[in-house]
PDB file of the backbone (N, CA, C, O) and the ligand in Angstrom, with CONECT records:
HET     ZN  A 101       1
ATOM      1  N   MET A   1      40.579  -1.571  21.522  1.00  0.00           N
ATOM      2  CA  MET A   1      41.288  -2.064  22.762  1.00  0.00           C
ATOM      3  C   MET A   1      40.121  -2.424  23.686  1.00  0.00           C
ATOM      4  O   MET A   1      39.072  -1.783  23.626  1.00  0.00           O
ATOM      5  N   SER A   2      40.289  -3.439  24.540  1.00  0.00           N
ATOM      6  CA  SER A   2      39.326  -3.707  25.426  1.00  0.00           C
ATOM      7  C   SER A   2      39.519  -2.986  26.708  1.00  0.00           C
ATOM      8  O   SER A   2      40.576  -2.383  26.892  1.00  0.00           O
ATOM      9  N   LYS A   3      38.382  -2.999  27.807  1.00  0.00           N
ATOM     10  CA  LYS A   3      38.723  -2.257  28.970  1.00  0.00           C
ATOM     11  C   LYS A   3      39.987  -2.579  29.745  1.00  0.00           C
ATOM     12  O   LYS A   3      40.775  -1.719  30.138  1.00  0.00           O
ATOM     13  N   ILE A   4      40.119  -3.876  29.934  1.00  0.00           N
ATOM     14  CA  ILE A   4      41.277  -4.227  30.685  1.00  0.00           C
ATOM     15  C   ILE A   4      42.605  -3.663  30.170  1.00  0.00           C
ATOM     16  O   ILE A   4      43.542  -3.208  30.825  1.00  0.00           O
ATOM     17  N   GLN A   5      42.476  -3.789  28.929  1.00  0.00           N
ATOM     18  CA  GLN A   5      43.851  -3.327  28.105  1.00  0.00           C
ATOM     19  C   GLN A   5      43.936  -1.818  28.332  1.00  0.00           C
ATOM     20  O   GLN A   5      45.078  -1.397  28.515  1.00  0.00           O
ATOM     21  N   SER A   6      42.977  -0.956  28.352  1.00  0.00           N
ATOM     22  CA  SER A   6      42.967   0.462  28.615  1.00  0.00           C
ATOM     23  C   SER A   6      43.409   0.695  30.090  1.00  0.00           C
ATOM     24  O   SER A   6      44.311   1.469  30.409  1.00  0.00           O
ATOM     25  N   LEU A   7      42.673  -0.064  30.961  1.00  0.00           N
ATOM     26  CA  LEU A   7      43.168   0.213  32.350  1.00  0.00           C
ATOM     27  C   LEU A   7      44.627  -0.053  32.544  1.00  0.00           C
ATOM     28  O   LEU A   7      45.319   0.806  33.091  1.00  0.00           O
ATOM     29  N   VAL A   8      45.185  -1.275  32.100  1.00  0.00           N
ATOM     30  CA  VAL A   8      46.548  -1.613  32.208  1.00  0.00           C
ATOM     31  C   VAL A   8      47.402  -0.413  31.514  1.00  0.00           C
ATOM     32  O   VAL A   8      48.441  -0.104  32.096  1.00  0.00           O
ATOM     33  N   LYS A   9      47.133   0.150  30.566  1.00  0.00           N
ATOM     34  CA  LYS A   9      47.809   1.186  30.012  1.00  0.00           C
ATOM     35  C   LYS A   9      47.666   2.686  30.743  1.00  0.00           C
ATOM     36  O   LYS A   9      48.526   3.566  30.729  1.00  0.00           O
ATOM     37  N   LYS A  10      46.489   2.737  31.317  1.00  0.00           N
ATOM     38  CA  LYS A  10      46.390   3.831  32.060  1.00  0.00           C
ATOM     39  C   LYS A  10      47.134   3.884  33.453  1.00  0.00           C
ATOM     40  O   LYS A  10      47.689   4.890  33.897  1.00  0.00           O
ATOM     41  N   TYR A  11      47.065   2.661  34.075  1.00  0.00           N
ATOM     42  CA  TYR A  11      47.451   2.644  35.714  1.00  0.00           C
ATOM     43  C   TYR A  11      48.866   2.075  35.707  1.00  0.00           C
ATOM     44  O   TYR A  11      49.567   2.486  36.632  1.00  0.00           O
ATOM     45  N   LEU A  12      49.487   1.139  34.785  1.00  0.00           N
ATOM     46  CA  LEU A  12      50.736   0.684  34.944  1.00  0.00           C
ATOM     47  C   LEU A  12      51.842   1.566  34.360  1.00  0.00           C
ATOM     48  O   LEU A  12      51.598   2.248  33.365  1.00  0.00           O
ATOM     49  N   PRO A  13      52.967   1.579  34.901  1.00  0.00           N
ATOM     50  CA  PRO A  13      53.983   2.149  34.413  1.00  0.00           C
ATOM     51  C   PRO A  13      54.308   1.639  32.835  1.00  0.00           C
ATOM     52  O   PRO A  13      54.181   0.475  32.454  1.00  0.00           O
ATOM     53  N   GLN A  14      54.698   2.630  32.111  1.00  0.00           N
ATOM     54  CA  GLN A  14      54.799   2.372  30.736  1.00  0.00           C
ATOM     55  C   GLN A  14      55.561   1.016  30.272  1.00  0.00           C
ATOM     56  O   GLN A  14      55.171   0.203  29.434  1.00  0.00           O
ATOM     57  N   SER A  15      56.818   0.988  31.084  1.00  0.00           N
ATOM     58  CA  SER A  15      57.698  -0.173  30.814  1.00  0.00           C
ATOM     59  C   SER A  15      56.832  -1.444  31.048  1.00  0.00           C
ATOM     60  O   SER A  15      56.912  -2.338  30.206  1.00  0.00           O
ATOM     61  N   TRP A  16      56.009  -1.599  32.124  1.00  0.00           N
ATOM     62  CA  TRP A  16      55.156  -2.705  32.453  1.00  0.00           C
ATOM     63  C   TRP A  16      54.181  -2.981  31.226  1.00  0.00           C
ATOM     64  O   TRP A  16      54.103  -4.057  30.633  1.00  0.00           O
ATOM     65  N   SER A  17      53.460  -1.847  30.948  1.00  0.00           N
ATOM     66  CA  SER A  17      52.301  -2.124  29.968  1.00  0.00           C
ATOM     67  C   SER A  17      52.856  -2.531  28.642  1.00  0.00           C
ATOM     68  O   SER A  17      52.254  -3.308  27.901  1.00  0.00           O
ATOM     69  N   GLN A  18      54.084  -1.964  28.333  1.00  0.00           N
ATOM     70  CA  GLN A  18      54.520  -2.425  27.142  1.00  0.00           C
ATOM     71  C   GLN A  18      55.116  -4.083  27.131  1.00  0.00           C
ATOM     72  O   GLN A  18      55.028  -4.897  26.213  1.00  0.00           O
ATOM     73  N   ALA A  19      55.639  -4.223  28.262  1.00  0.00           N
ATOM     74  CA  ALA A  19      56.060  -5.797  28.550  1.00  0.00           C
ATOM     75  C   ALA A  19      54.549  -6.669  28.323  1.00  0.00           C
ATOM     76  O   ALA A  19      54.425  -7.684  27.637  1.00  0.00           O
ATOM     77  N   LEU A  20      53.708  -6.130  28.923  1.00  0.00           N
ATOM     78  CA  LEU A  20      52.411  -7.001  28.946  1.00  0.00           C
ATOM     79  C   LEU A  20      51.762  -7.045  27.438  1.00  0.00           C
ATOM     80  O   LEU A  20      51.215  -8.032  26.946  1.00  0.00           O
ATOM     81  N   GLU A  21      51.929  -5.840  26.844  1.00  0.00           N
ATOM     82  CA  GLU A  21      51.304  -6.083  25.620  1.00  0.00           C
ATOM     83  C   GLU A  21      52.140  -7.022  24.642  1.00  0.00           C
ATOM     84  O   GLU A  21      51.609  -7.918  23.985  1.00  0.00           O
ATOM     85  N   SER A  22      53.539  -6.721  24.610  1.00  0.00           N
ATOM     86  CA  SER A  22      54.222  -7.459  23.832  1.00  0.00           C
ATOM     87  C   SER A  22      54.226  -9.092  24.125  1.00  0.00           C
ATOM     88  O   SER A  22      54.256  -9.904  23.200  1.00  0.00           O
ATOM     89  N   GLU A  23      54.195  -9.434  25.370  1.00  0.00           N
ATOM     90  CA  GLU A  23      53.879 -10.735  25.724  1.00  0.00           C
ATOM     91  C   GLU A  23      52.484 -11.348  25.308  1.00  0.00           C
ATOM     92  O   GLU A  23      52.286 -12.434  24.764  1.00  0.00           O
ATOM     93  N   SER A  24      51.788 -10.626  25.599  1.00  0.00           N
ATOM     94  CA  SER A  24      50.228 -10.923  25.117  1.00  0.00           C
ATOM     95  C   SER A  24      50.200 -11.250  23.603  1.00  0.00           C
ATOM     96  O   SER A  24      49.650 -12.290  23.241  1.00  0.00           O
ATOM     97  N   ARG A  25      50.652 -10.582  22.881  1.00  0.00           N
ATOM     98  CA  ARG A  25      50.848 -10.693  21.348  1.00  0.00           C
ATOM     99  C   ARG A  25      51.589 -11.958  21.039  1.00  0.00           C
ATOM    100  O   ARG A  25      51.296 -12.507  19.977  1.00  0.00           O
ATOM    101  N   THR A  26      52.425 -12.460  21.735  1.00  0.00           N
ATOM    102  CA  THR A  26      53.239 -13.619  21.420  1.00  0.00           C
ATOM    103  C   THR A  26      52.144 -14.758  21.649  1.00  0.00           C
ATOM    104  O   THR A  26      52.191 -15.624  20.775  1.00  0.00           O
ATOM    105  N   TRP A  27      51.257 -14.932  22.540  1.00  0.00           N
ATOM    106  CA  TRP A  27      50.224 -15.963  22.730  1.00  0.00           C
ATOM    107  C   TRP A  27      49.199 -15.990  21.821  1.00  0.00           C
ATOM    108  O   TRP A  27      48.288 -15.162  21.814  1.00  0.00           O
ATOM    109  N   VAL A  28      49.323 -17.058  20.925  1.00  0.00           N
ATOM    110  CA  VAL A  28      48.255 -17.098  19.702  1.00  0.00           C
ATOM    111  C   VAL A  28      47.502 -18.432  19.690  1.00  0.00           C
ATOM    112  O   VAL A  28      47.995 -19.476  20.118  1.00  0.00           O
ATOM    113  N   VAL A  29      46.236 -18.321  19.153  1.00  0.00           N
ATOM    114  CA  VAL A  29      45.479 -19.559  18.949  1.00  0.00           C
ATOM    115  C   VAL A  29      45.450 -19.598  17.372  1.00  0.00           C
ATOM    116  O   VAL A  29      45.375 -18.517  16.788  1.00  0.00           O
ATOM    117  N   GLU A  30      45.500 -20.708  16.677  1.00  0.00           N
ATOM    118  CA  GLU A  30      45.537 -20.763  15.304  1.00  0.00           C
ATOM    119  C   GLU A  30      44.134 -21.242  14.955  1.00  0.00           C
ATOM    120  O   GLU A  30      43.639 -22.173  15.589  1.00  0.00           O
ATOM    121  N   CYS A  31      43.525 -20.683  14.041  1.00  0.00           N
ATOM    122  CA  CYS A  31      42.086 -20.861  13.464  1.00  0.00           C
ATOM    123  C   CYS A  31      42.086 -22.354  12.729  1.00  0.00           C
ATOM    124  O   CYS A  31      42.842 -22.715  11.827  1.00  0.00           O
ATOM    125  N   SER A  32      41.131 -23.045  13.305  1.00  0.00           N
ATOM    126  CA  SER A  32      40.915 -24.185  12.668  1.00  0.00           C
ATOM    127  C   SER A  32      40.294 -24.266  11.125  1.00  0.00           C
ATOM    128  O   SER A  32      40.276 -25.290  10.443  1.00  0.00           O
ATOM    129  N   HIS A  33      39.877 -23.190  10.795  1.00  0.00           N
ATOM    130  CA  HIS A  33      39.230 -23.061   9.259  1.00  0.00           C
ATOM    131  C   HIS A  33      40.378 -22.583   8.526  1.00  0.00           C
ATOM    132  O   HIS A  33      40.800 -23.291   7.611  1.00  0.00           O
ATOM    133  N   CYS A  34      40.985 -21.416   8.809  1.00  0.00           N
ATOM    134  CA  CYS A  34      41.823 -20.841   7.808  1.00  0.00           C
ATOM    135  C   CYS A  34      43.218 -20.874   8.327  1.00  0.00           C
ATOM    136  O   CYS A  34      44.135 -20.512   7.590  1.00  0.00           O
ATOM    137  N   CYS A  35      43.457 -21.301   9.595  1.00  0.00           N
ATOM    138  CA  CYS A  35      44.933 -21.564   9.887  1.00  0.00           C
ATOM    139  C   CYS A  35      45.577 -20.066  10.370  1.00  0.00           C
ATOM    140  O   CYS A  35      46.721 -19.975  10.814  1.00  0.00           O
ATOM    141  N   ALA A  36      44.789 -19.070  10.234  1.00  0.00           N
ATOM    142  CA  ALA A  36      45.606 -17.743  10.720  1.00  0.00           C
ATOM    143  C   ALA A  36      45.614 -17.780  12.202  1.00  0.00           C
ATOM    144  O   ALA A  36      44.796 -18.383  12.896  1.00  0.00           O
ATOM    145  N   GLU A  37      46.697 -17.023  12.651  1.00  0.00           N
ATOM    146  CA  GLU A  37      46.873 -17.032  14.134  1.00  0.00           C
ATOM    147  C   GLU A  37      46.297 -15.718  14.603  1.00  0.00           C
ATOM    148  O   GLU A  37      46.500 -14.666  13.997  1.00  0.00           O
ATOM    149  N   THR A  38      45.505 -15.820  15.803  1.00  0.00           N
ATOM    150  CA  THR A  38      44.921 -14.346  16.507  1.00  0.00           C
ATOM    151  C   THR A  38      45.588 -14.730  17.799  1.00  0.00           C
ATOM    152  O   THR A  38      45.592 -15.817  18.377  1.00  0.00           O
ATOM    153  N   SER A  39      46.240 -13.406  18.167  1.00  0.00           N
ATOM    154  CA  SER A  39      46.909 -13.209  19.366  1.00  0.00           C
ATOM    155  C   SER A  39      45.880 -12.903  20.560  1.00  0.00           C
ATOM    156  O   SER A  39      44.792 -12.395  20.287  1.00  0.00           O
ATOM    157  N   VAL A  40      46.199 -13.188  21.779  1.00  0.00           N
ATOM    158  CA  VAL A  40      45.587 -12.918  22.928  1.00  0.00           C
ATOM    159  C   VAL A  40      45.228 -11.410  22.950  1.00  0.00           C
ATOM    160  O   VAL A  40      44.113 -10.996  23.271  1.00  0.00           O
ATOM    161  N   TRP A  41      46.131 -10.729  22.630  1.00  0.00           N
ATOM    162  CA  TRP A  41      46.075  -9.216  22.618  1.00  0.00           C
ATOM    163  C   TRP A  41      45.149  -8.716  21.683  1.00  0.00           C
ATOM    164  O   TRP A  41      44.383  -7.799  21.978  1.00  0.00           O
ATOM    165  N   GLU A  42      45.164  -9.266  20.554  1.00  0.00           N
ATOM    166  CA  GLU A  42      44.001  -8.918  19.420  1.00  0.00           C
ATOM    167  C   GLU A  42      42.621  -9.263  19.994  1.00  0.00           C
ATOM    168  O   GLU A  42      41.665  -8.509  19.810  1.00  0.00           O
ATOM    169  N   MET A  43      42.529 -10.304  20.628  1.00  0.00           N
ATOM    170  CA  MET A  43      41.243 -10.644  21.275  1.00  0.00           C
ATOM    171  C   MET A  43      40.659  -9.828  22.270  1.00  0.00           C
ATOM    172  O   MET A  43      39.462  -9.822  22.559  1.00  0.00           O
ATOM    173  N   GLY A  44      41.712  -9.009  22.880  1.00  0.00           N
ATOM    174  CA  GLY A  44      41.198  -8.083  23.768  1.00  0.00           C
ATOM    175  C   GLY A  44      41.571  -8.615  25.342  1.00  0.00           C
ATOM    176  O   GLY A  44      41.142  -8.119  26.384  1.00  0.00           O
ATOM    177  N   GLY A  45      42.384  -9.631  25.223  1.00  0.00           N
ATOM    178  CA  GLY A  45      43.037 -10.148  26.542  1.00  0.00           C
ATOM    179  C   GLY A  45      44.515  -9.842  26.969  1.00  0.00           C
ATOM    180  O   GLY A  45      45.187  -9.015  26.354  1.00  0.00           O
ATOM    181  N   ILE A  46      44.976 -10.514  28.008  1.00  0.00           N
ATOM    182  CA  ILE A  46      46.225 -10.294  28.400  1.00  0.00           C
ATOM    183  C   ILE A  46      46.794 -11.441  28.974  1.00  0.00           C
ATOM    184  O   ILE A  46      46.193 -12.063  29.850  1.00  0.00           O
ATOM    185  N   ARG A  47      47.973 -11.802  28.532  1.00  0.00           N
ATOM    186  CA  ARG A  47      48.662 -13.058  29.200  1.00  0.00           C
ATOM    187  C   ARG A  47      49.919 -12.736  29.512  1.00  0.00           C
ATOM    188  O   ARG A  47      50.606 -12.345  28.568  1.00  0.00           O
ATOM    189  N   TYR A  48      50.477 -12.794  30.692  1.00  0.00           N
ATOM    190  CA  TYR A  48      51.561 -12.410  31.221  1.00  0.00           C
ATOM    191  C   TYR A  48      52.317 -13.474  31.953  1.00  0.00           C
ATOM    192  O   TYR A  48      51.621 -14.202  32.661  1.00  0.00           O
ATOM    193  N   LYS A  49      53.581 -13.705  31.925  1.00  0.00           N
ATOM    194  CA  LYS A  49      54.209 -14.643  32.865  1.00  0.00           C
ATOM    195  C   LYS A  49      53.349 -15.755  33.125  1.00  0.00           C
ATOM    196  O   LYS A  49      53.157 -16.083  34.296  1.00  0.00           O
ATOM    197  N   ALA A  50      52.762 -16.428  32.114  1.00  0.00           N
ATOM    198  CA  ALA A  50      51.973 -17.515  32.301  1.00  0.00           C
ATOM    199  C   ALA A  50      52.478 -18.809  31.574  1.00  0.00           C
ATOM    200  O   ALA A  50      53.183 -18.765  30.565  1.00  0.00           O
ATOM    201  N   SER A  51      52.101 -19.840  32.111  1.00  0.00           N
ATOM    202  CA  SER A  51      52.597 -21.134  31.428  1.00  0.00           C
ATOM    203  C   SER A  51      51.406 -21.993  31.067  1.00  0.00           C
ATOM    204  O   SER A  51      50.314 -21.766  31.588  1.00  0.00           O
ATOM    205  N   GLY A  52      51.568 -22.922  30.238  1.00  0.00           N
ATOM    206  CA  GLY A  52      50.455 -23.928  29.989  1.00  0.00           C
ATOM    207  C   GLY A  52      49.794 -23.539  28.798  1.00  0.00           C
ATOM    208  O   GLY A  52      49.899 -22.398  28.349  1.00  0.00           O
ATOM    209  N   ASN A  53      49.065 -24.496  28.223  1.00  0.00           N
ATOM    210  CA  ASN A  53      48.525 -24.296  26.761  1.00  0.00           C
ATOM    211  C   ASN A  53      46.965 -24.585  26.802  1.00  0.00           C
ATOM    212  O   ASN A  53      46.452 -25.477  26.127  1.00  0.00           O
ATOM    213  N   PRO A  54      46.273 -23.772  27.634  1.00  0.00           N
ATOM    214  CA  PRO A  54      44.899 -24.076  27.553  1.00  0.00           C
ATOM    215  C   PRO A  54      44.031 -23.991  26.125  1.00  0.00           C
ATOM    216  O   PRO A  54      44.454 -23.363  25.155  1.00  0.00           O
ATOM    217  N   MET A  55      42.968 -24.592  26.129  1.00  0.00           N
ATOM    218  CA  MET A  55      42.072 -24.467  24.925  1.00  0.00           C
ATOM    219  C   MET A  55      41.266 -23.034  25.236  1.00  0.00           C
ATOM    220  O   MET A  55      40.912 -22.652  26.351  1.00  0.00           O
ATOM    221  N   MET A  56      41.088 -22.413  24.095  1.00  0.00           N
ATOM    222  CA  MET A  56      40.461 -21.265  23.973  1.00  0.00           C
ATOM    223  C   MET A  56      39.431 -21.050  22.676  1.00  0.00           C
ATOM    224  O   MET A  56      39.743 -21.374  21.530  1.00  0.00           O
ATOM    225  N   ALA A  57      38.296 -20.517  23.003  1.00  0.00           N
ATOM    226  CA  ALA A  57      37.419 -20.201  22.009  1.00  0.00           C
ATOM    227  C   ALA A  57      37.865 -18.853  21.326  1.00  0.00           C
ATOM    228  O   ALA A  57      38.066 -17.907  22.087  1.00  0.00           O
ATOM    229  N   ILE A  58      38.021 -18.684  20.133  1.00  0.00           N
ATOM    230  CA  ILE A  58      38.441 -17.275  19.682  1.00  0.00           C
ATOM    231  C   ILE A  58      37.475 -16.997  18.330  1.00  0.00           C
ATOM    232  O   ILE A  58      36.989 -17.894  17.641  1.00  0.00           O
ATOM    233  N   ARG A  59      37.331 -15.755  18.137  1.00  0.00           N
ATOM    234  CA  ARG A  59      36.877 -15.352  16.858  1.00  0.00           C
ATOM    235  C   ARG A  59      37.970 -14.875  15.854  1.00  0.00           C
ATOM    236  O   ARG A  59      38.585 -13.841  16.112  1.00  0.00           O
ATOM    237  N   CYS A  60      38.217 -15.524  14.811  1.00  0.00           N
ATOM    238  CA  CYS A  60      39.459 -15.454  14.057  1.00  0.00           C
ATOM    239  C   CYS A  60      39.457 -14.106  13.358  1.00  0.00           C
ATOM    240  O   CYS A  60      38.522 -13.671  12.687  1.00  0.00           O
ATOM    241  N   SER A  61      40.664 -13.468  13.602  1.00  0.00           N
ATOM    242  CA  SER A  61      40.800 -12.104  12.933  1.00  0.00           C
ATOM    243  C   SER A  61      40.976 -12.050  11.486  1.00  0.00           C
ATOM    244  O   SER A  61      41.077 -10.924  10.997  1.00  0.00           O
ATOM    245  N   ARG A  62      41.035 -13.117  10.670  1.00  0.00           N
ATOM    246  CA  ARG A  62      41.112 -13.186   9.371  1.00  0.00           C
ATOM    247  C   ARG A  62      39.639 -13.484   8.716  1.00  0.00           C
ATOM    248  O   ARG A  62      39.004 -12.727   7.982  1.00  0.00           O
ATOM    249  N   CYS A  63      39.278 -14.745   9.162  1.00  0.00           N
ATOM    250  CA  CYS A  63      37.895 -15.290   8.525  1.00  0.00           C
ATOM    251  C   CYS A  63      36.630 -14.901   9.286  1.00  0.00           C
ATOM    252  O   CYS A  63      35.529 -14.919   8.736  1.00  0.00           O
ATOM    253  N   GLY A  64      36.826 -14.511  10.697  1.00  0.00           N
ATOM    254  CA  GLY A  64      35.731 -13.995  11.284  1.00  0.00           C
ATOM    255  C   GLY A  64      34.927 -15.359  11.885  1.00  0.00           C
ATOM    256  O   GLY A  64      33.841 -15.217  12.447  1.00  0.00           O
ATOM    257  N   GLN A  65      35.433 -16.443  11.750  1.00  0.00           N
ATOM    258  CA  GLN A  65      34.637 -17.779  12.374  1.00  0.00           C
ATOM    259  C   GLN A  65      35.010 -18.055  13.635  1.00  0.00           C
ATOM    260  O   GLN A  65      36.194 -17.964  13.958  1.00  0.00           O
ATOM    261  N   VAL A  66      34.121 -18.399  14.445  1.00  0.00           N
ATOM    262  CA  VAL A  66      34.651 -19.028  15.932  1.00  0.00           C
ATOM    263  C   VAL A  66      35.098 -20.446  15.756  1.00  0.00           C
ATOM    264  O   VAL A  66      34.524 -21.392  15.218  1.00  0.00           O
ATOM    265  N   SER A  67      36.490 -20.342  16.455  1.00  0.00           N
ATOM    266  CA  SER A  67      37.142 -21.508  16.323  1.00  0.00           C
ATOM    267  C   SER A  67      37.673 -21.899  17.812  1.00  0.00           C
ATOM    268  O   SER A  67      37.901 -21.003  18.625  1.00  0.00           O
ATOM    269  N   THR A  68      37.846 -23.174  18.115  1.00  0.00           N
ATOM    270  CA  THR A  68      38.407 -23.629  19.441  1.00  0.00           C
ATOM    271  C   THR A  68      39.966 -24.129  19.004  1.00  0.00           C
ATOM    272  O   THR A  68      40.292 -24.907  18.107  1.00  0.00           O
ATOM    273  N   GLY A  69      40.692 -23.492  19.840  1.00  0.00           N
ATOM    274  CA  GLY A  69      42.003 -23.980  19.497  1.00  0.00           C
ATOM    275  C   GLY A  69      42.934 -23.915  20.918  1.00  0.00           C
ATOM    276  O   GLY A  69      42.547 -23.510  22.014  1.00  0.00           O
ATOM    277  N   GLN A  70      43.983 -24.321  20.643  1.00  0.00           N
ATOM    278  CA  GLN A  70      45.002 -24.516  21.765  1.00  0.00           C
ATOM    279  C   GLN A  70      45.888 -23.338  21.717  1.00  0.00           C
ATOM    280  O   GLN A  70      46.557 -23.111  20.709  1.00  0.00           O
ATOM    281  N   LEU A  71      45.930 -22.516  22.840  1.00  0.00           N
ATOM    282  CA  LEU A  71      46.809 -21.432  23.174  1.00  0.00           C
ATOM    283  C   LEU A  71      48.284 -21.913  23.030  1.00  0.00           C
ATOM    284  O   LEU A  71      48.638 -22.920  23.642  1.00  0.00           O
ATOM    285  N   HIS A  72      49.094 -21.273  22.297  1.00  0.00           N
ATOM    286  CA  HIS A  72      50.503 -21.400  22.247  1.00  0.00           C
ATOM    287  C   HIS A  72      51.272 -20.301  22.075  1.00  0.00           C
ATOM    288  O   HIS A  72      50.802 -19.320  21.499  1.00  0.00           O
ATOM    289  N   GLN A  73      52.463 -20.310  22.514  1.00  0.00           N
ATOM    290  CA  GLN A  73      53.230 -19.039  22.370  1.00  0.00           C
ATOM    291  C   GLN A  73      54.223 -19.145  21.113  1.00  0.00           C
ATOM    292  O   GLN A  73      54.831 -20.169  20.801  1.00  0.00           O
ATOM    293  N   ARG A  74      54.277 -18.031  20.508  1.00  0.00           N
ATOM    294  CA  ARG A  74      55.056 -17.883  19.142  1.00  0.00           C
ATOM    295  C   ARG A  74      56.606 -17.880  19.728  1.00  0.00           C
ATOM    296  O   ARG A  74      56.986 -17.314  20.753  1.00  0.00           O
ATOM    297  N   PRO A  75      57.374 -18.640  18.833  1.00  0.00           N
ATOM    298  CA  PRO A  75      58.818 -18.070  19.249  1.00  0.00           C
ATOM    299  C   PRO A  75      59.236 -16.616  19.208  1.00  0.00           C
ATOM    300  O   PRO A  75      58.927 -15.866  18.282  1.00  0.00           O
ATOM    301  N   THR A  76      59.923 -16.273  20.213  1.00  0.00           N
ATOM    302  CA  THR A  76      60.338 -14.837  20.306  1.00  0.00           C
ATOM    303  C   THR A  76      61.785 -14.895  20.562  1.00  0.00           C
ATOM    304  O   THR A  76      62.363 -15.910  20.949  1.00  0.00           O
ATOM    305  N   PRO A  77      62.414 -13.619  20.300  1.00  0.00           N
ATOM    306  CA  PRO A  77      63.810 -13.690  20.394  1.00  0.00           C
ATOM    307  C   PRO A  77      64.311 -14.205  22.029  1.00  0.00           C
ATOM    308  O   PRO A  77      65.386 -14.732  22.317  1.00  0.00           O
ATOM    309  N   GLU A  78      63.215 -13.881  22.924  1.00  0.00           N
ATOM    310  CA  GLU A  78      63.693 -14.198  24.274  1.00  0.00           C
ATOM    311  C   GLU A  78      63.662 -15.708  24.648  1.00  0.00           C
ATOM    312  O   GLU A  78      64.446 -16.273  25.411  1.00  0.00           O
ATOM    313  N   ASN A  79      62.472 -16.337  23.883  1.00  0.00           N
ATOM    314  CA  ASN A  79      62.429 -17.693  24.312  1.00  0.00           C
ATOM    315  C   ASN A  79      62.869 -18.762  23.289  1.00  0.00           C
ATOM    316  O   ASN A  79      62.639 -19.951  23.505  1.00  0.00           O
ATOM    317  N   ALA A  80      63.493 -18.347  22.190  1.00  0.00           N
ATOM    318  CA  ALA A  80      63.792 -18.941  21.163  1.00  0.00           C
ATOM    319  C   ALA A  80      64.947 -19.981  21.460  1.00  0.00           C
ATOM    320  O   ALA A  80      64.996 -21.047  20.846  1.00  0.00           O
ATOM    321  N   ASN A  81      65.841 -19.643  22.390  1.00  0.00           N
ATOM    322  CA  ASN A  81      66.713 -20.638  22.912  1.00  0.00           C
ATOM    323  C   ASN A  81      66.455 -21.484  24.138  1.00  0.00           C
ATOM    324  O   ASN A  81      67.279 -22.258  24.626  1.00  0.00           O
ATOM    325  N   ALA A  82      64.996 -21.222  24.677  1.00  0.00           N
ATOM    326  CA  ALA A  82      64.619 -21.969  25.730  1.00  0.00           C
ATOM    327  C   ALA A  82      64.505 -23.402  25.557  1.00  0.00           C
ATOM    328  O   ALA A  82      64.162 -24.113  26.501  1.00  0.00           O
TER     329      ALA A  82
HETATM  330 ZN    ZN A 101      39.920 -18.163  10.331  1.00  0.00          ZN2+
END
């Protein structure tokens, strides 16, 4: 867990930190080498109540290669009908 993530867990009410974590996990970048998805949370980041699909450089959680991809949100029960 990254520093920012442990700070959030330490200082925010549990319901907030859980919402932050679960939303951060829905934002993913697809690896251009192996097509695995790595979430913002797995990268040590946080993304909450955000919109837009910026480009991000990530280190793939599966193949370990650095890849640049577009951040996008996985369908979730909350946004599936949006
Ligand atoms: Zn990969």
